[in-house]
N, C-alpha and C positions, 0 to 999 in steps of 0.2 A: 413786266406785268407779273404780279404775284402768282405763284404756283399753288400755294396752300396757305390757309389761314386757320389758326387755332386760338382759342381762348380758354383759360382754366383758372381756377381759384388757387391762390397762393395763401397758405395759412399765415397767421401773425407769427412774428419771431422778433426777438430782441426789441429794437426800437422801430420796427416796421409793422404797421397794422395789416390785417388780412386785406387782400386786394385781388382784382382780376388781372391776370397777365395775358398779354396778346403776343402771339408769334405770327409773323408774316414771313413766309418762306418763298425763296425765289429759286428758279431752275436756271442753270447756266451750263454752257458747254465749256470745258477747260481741257487743256492739253495735259495729260497725265505725266508728261516728261518735264513739265515746268517744276522748278523746285518749290516746295511748300515752305512758307515762312511763318514760324510761330510768333505770335504777337502777345501783348499783355492780355488779350481777350481769350486766349486759348491755352489749355494745359498740354494738349497733344493734338497732332494733326496728321492725317494720312488718308489715302484713297481706299475706298471699299467697293467691292462689287455689290450689285443689288442683292445677290443671294447672301453675301457675308454680312451686310449691314443689318439684315433682319435679326441676326444673333446678338447684336450689340446692345439693343434696347428692347424692352417689352412695352414701352409707352404706346398706348392705343393710337394717339394722334400721329406718332412717327410711322407706325405701320400703315396707317391710312395713306400717308403721303407715299410710302414705298409702293403700295398697291396702285396708286394713281400713276406713279412713274412706270411701273411694270406694264400697265395698260397702255400708256403713251408709247412706250418702247415698242410694243407689238404693232402699233399703228404707224410708226415711223420707220420700222425696219423693213427694207424691201424684201419681198419674197421672189425667189428665182423661178 
C-alpha cells in the first residue's frame, strides 16, 4: 500500500514539454545489515536516520513524508 503520494509540475526542457510528475512512495522495513546495491537508477545509495534525512533535502513533499513517518514511529514504538 502506498505511504505517500505527491504530484508536481515539471517545467519544459529540451525535447520534453511541461508536465505533471507523480511520485508514489512506499514504506518498507529493511535490514540495515543487508548490502546496498547501486543500479542504473541510482547515483548513490545509503541509509539515513530520520533526523539526518531532514538535512538532505528541503523539498516540501519530502519533509511531509518525513513528518508522517515520525508520527507513525511514535504510534508503533512501544512505551515501557
